[in-house]
C-alpha positions as a Markdown table, in Angstrom:
| # | Residue | x | y | z |
|---|---|---|---|---|
| 1 | Met | 10.3 | -27.3 | -1.9 |
| 2 | Thr | 7.4 | -29.5 | -2.1 |
| 3 | Asp | 5.4 | -27.3 | 0.4 |
| 4 | Ile | 6.5 | -24.0 | -1.0 |
| 5 | Trp | 4.5 | -24.8 | -4.0 |
| 6 | Leu | 1.6 | -26.6 | -1.9 |
| 7 | Ala | 1.4 | -22.7 | 0.2 |
| 8 | Ala | 1.8 | -20.7 | -3.6 |
| 9 | Cys | -1.5 | -23.2 | -4.3 |
| 10 | Ala | -3.4 | -22.7 | -1.1 |
| 11 | Ile | -3.0 | -19.4 | -1.7 |
| 12 | Leu | -3.7 | -18.6 | -4.8 |
| 13 | Ala | -7.1 | -20.6 | -4.6 |
| 14 | Gly | -8.0 | -18.9 | -1.6 |
| 15 | Phe | -7.3 | -15.8 | -3.8 |
| 16 | Thr | -9.2 | -17.2 | -6.0 |
| 17 | Gly | -12.2 | -17.9 | -3.9 |
| 18 | Leu | -12.0 | -14.8 | -1.7 |
| 19 | Ile | -12.6 | -12.5 | -4.9 |
| 20 | Trp | -15.9 | -15.1 | -6.9 |
| 21 | Ser | -16.8 | -14.9 | -3.6 |
| 22 | Ala | -17.1 | -11.3 | -3.0 |
| 23 | Asp | -18.7 | -10.8 | -6.4 |
| 24 | Arg | -21.4 | -13.1 | -5.9 |
| 25 | Phe | -21.9 | -11.5 | -2.2 |
| 26 | Val | -21.6 | -7.9 | -3.9 |
| 27 | Asp | -23.9 | -8.5 | -7.2 |
| 28 | Ser | -26.8 | -9.9 | -5.0 |
| 29 | Ser | -26.7 | -7.9 | -1.8 |
| 30 | Ala | -26.7 | -5.0 | -4.2 |
| 31 | Ala | -29.8 | -6.5 | -6.6 |
| 32 | Met | -31.7 | -8.0 | -3.1 |
| 33 | Ala | -31.1 | -4.2 | -1.6 |
| 34 | Ser | -32.5 | -2.5 | -5.0 |
| 35 | Asn | -35.3 | -4.6 | -5.7 |
| 36 | Leu | -36.2 | -3.2 | -2.0 |
| 37 | Gly | -35.9 | 0.3 | -3.4 |
| 38 | Val | -32.8 | 1.3 | -1.5 |
| 39 | Pro | -31.0 | 3.9 | -3.1 |
| 40 | Lys | -27.3 | 2.8 | -4.6 |
| 41 | Phe | -25.2 | 4.8 | -2.6 |
| 42 | Ile | -26.8 | 3.6 | 0.6 |
| 43 | Ile | -26.2 | -0.3 | -0.4 |
| 44 | Gly | -22.4 | 1.0 | -1.4 |
| 45 | Leu | -22.6 | 2.4 | 2.2 |
| 46 | Thr | -23.8 | 0.3 | 4.0 |
| 47 | Val | -24.8 | -3.8 | 3.3 |
| 48 | Val | -21.5 | -3.7 | 0.8 |
| 49 | Ala | -19.1 | -1.6 | 3.4 |
| 50 | Phe | -20.2 | -4.5 | 6.6 |
| 51 | Gly | -20.2 | -7.3 | 4.5 |
| 52 | Thr | -16.9 | -6.6 | 3.5 |
| 53 | Ser | -15.7 | -5.7 | 6.6 |
| 54 | Ala | -16.9 | -8.4 | 8.3 |
| 55 | Pro | -13.5 | -10.5 | 8.2 |
| 56 | Glu | -11.1 | -7.4 | 9.7 |
| 57 | Ile | -14.1 | -7.4 | 12.2 |
| 58 | Val | -13.8 | -11.1 | 13.3 |
| 59 | Val | -9.9 | -10.5 | 12.3 |
| 60 | Ser | -9.6 | -7.4 | 14.9 |
| 61 | Ile | -11.8 | -8.7 | 17.4 |
| 62 | Ser | -9.5 | -11.9 | 17.5 |
| 63 | Ala | -6.7 | -10.1 | 17.8 |
| 64 | Ala | -8.1 | -8.4 | 20.8 |
| 65 | Leu | -8.8 | -11.1 | 22.7 |
| 66 | Lys | -5.6 | -12.2 | 22.6 |
| 67 | Gly | -3.8 | -9.2 | 23.4 |
| 68 | Asn | -2.7 | -8.2 | 20.1 |
| 69 | Gly | -4.3 | -4.8 | 20.0 |
| 70 | Asp | -1.5 | -3.5 | 17.8 |
| 71 | Leu | -2.6 | -6.3 | 14.7 |
| 72 | Ala | -5.9 | -5.1 | 15.3 |
| 73 | Val | -6.0 | -1.4 | 14.9 |
| 74 | Gly | -2.7 | -2.2 | 12.1 |
| 75 | Asn | -5.3 | -4.3 | 9.8 |
| 76 | Ala | -8.3 | -1.4 | 10.7 |
| 77 | Leu | -5.7 | 0.8 | 9.5 |
| 78 | Gly | -4.4 | -1.2 | 6.8 |
| 79 | Ser | -7.4 | -2.1 | 5.2 |
| 80 | Asn | -8.8 | 1.3 | 5.2 |
| 81 | Leu | -5.5 | 2.3 | 3.4 |
| 82 | Ala | -6.2 | -0.6 | 0.8 |
| 83 | Asn | -9.9 | 0.0 | 0.1 |
| 84 | Ile | -9.0 | 4.0 | -0.7 |
| 85 | Gly | -5.6 | 3.5 | -2.4 |
| 86 | Leu | -6.1 | 0.1 | -4.5 |
| 87 | Val | -10.0 | -0.5 | -4.8 |
| 88 | Leu | -10.6 | 2.7 | -5.6 |
| 89 | Gly | -7.5 | 3.6 | -7.2 |
| 90 | Val | -7.9 | 0.7 | -9.7 |
| 91 | Thr | -11.8 | 1.5 | -10.4 |
| 92 | Ala | -10.5 | 4.9 | -10.7 |
| 93 | Leu | -8.1 | 3.5 | -13.4 |
| 94 | Ile | -10.4 | 1.4 | -15.2 |
| 95 | Ala | -13.5 | 3.6 | -15.7 |
| 96 | Pro | -14.0 | 7.0 | -14.4 |
| 97 | Leu | -16.0 | 7.6 | -11.4 |
| 98 | Pro | -18.9 | 10.5 | -11.5 |
| 99 | Ile | -18.7 | 11.8 | -8.1 |
| 100 | Gln | -22.3 | 13.5 | -7.0 |
| 101 | Arg | -22.3 | 16.9 | -5.7 |
| 102 | His | -23.7 | 15.6 | -2.1 |
| 103 | Leu | -20.8 | 13.6 | -1.6 |
| 104 | Leu | -18.2 | 16.5 | -1.3 |
| 105 | Ser | -20.8 | 17.9 | 0.5 |
| 106 | His | -22.1 | 15.9 | 2.9 |
| 107 | Glu | -19.9 | 12.7 | 3.6 |
| 108 | Thr | -16.5 | 13.8 | 2.9 |
| 109 | Pro | -16.5 | 16.1 | 6.0 |
| 110 | Ile | -18.1 | 13.7 | 8.5 |
| 111 | Leu | -15.0 | 11.4 | 7.1 |
| 112 | Leu | -12.4 | 13.7 | 7.8 |
| 113 | Leu | -13.7 | 14.4 | 10.9 |
| 114 | Val | -14.6 | 10.7 | 12.3 |
| 115 | Thr | -10.5 | 9.9 | 10.7 |
| 116 | Ala | -9.5 | 13.2 | 13.1 |
| 117 | Val | -11.7 | 12.0 | 16.1 |
| 118 | Ala | -9.5 | 7.8 | 15.4 |
| 119 | Gly | -6.3 | 9.9 | 14.7 |
| 120 | Tyr | -7.3 | 11.4 | 18.3 |
| 121 | Cys | -8.1 | 8.5 | 20.4 |
| 122 | Leu | -5.0 | 6.7 | 18.7 |
| 123 | Phe | -2.7 | 8.7 | 19.5 |
| 124 | Asp | -1.5 | 8.2 | 23.3 |
| 125 | Gly | -0.6 | 4.0 | 22.1 |
| 126 | Lys | -3.8 | 2.9 | 23.5 |
| 127 | Leu | -7.3 | 2.7 | 22.3 |
| 128 | Ser | -9.9 | 2.7 | 25.7 |
| 129 | Met | -13.3 | 1.1 | 25.3 |
| 130 | Pro | -15.5 | 4.4 | 25.9 |
| 131 | Glu | -12.9 | 5.4 | 23.1 |
| 132 | Gly | -14.8 | 2.4 | 21.5 |
| 133 | Phe | -18.1 | 3.1 | 22.1 |
| 134 | Leu | -17.1 | 7.0 | 20.6 |
| 135 | Leu | -15.6 | 5.6 | 17.2 |
| 136 | Met | -18.7 | 3.4 | 17.5 |
| 137 | Gly | -21.1 | 6.2 | 18.0 |
| 138 | Ser | -19.6 | 8.2 | 15.4 |
| 139 | Leu | -21.7 | 5.5 | 13.0 |
| 140 | Ile | -25.1 | 6.3 | 13.4 |
| 141 | Pro | -24.6 | 10.4 | 12.3 |
| 142 | Val | -22.8 | 8.9 | 9.2 |
| 143 | Leu | -25.7 | 6.1 | 8.3 |
| 144 | Ser | -28.3 | 8.6 | 9.1 |
| 145 | Ile | -27.7 | 11.2 | 6.2 |
């Protein structure tokens, strides 16, 4: 029974540290980029998004190198679902989110297109190296908006 409590405390401590460090990271990144004159939308799209995705990238690469490609794909899909469902949903419950017109007219179609391409690439149950390059290359138009 002691092992369960120890594990529960370790998970709680890790979760607390994760929340605290993520909060510090987001605040620091946003402040630094804002001081450099970077628009808030770009800060969220690049600096914060890449930084908060780094753990998923490390886990996915590690899983793929160990022959657990299913874990890598599940990690990526689960992370996106959690970000959209939990993060965006909980935030909208707490405070209304203003949506700018260009977000719907520019970013949403690109998001849907990239999602469709990813679905097509995963449809056969494998993600090949050329498909990986295709998906990575699809990041360029998103970041250049």
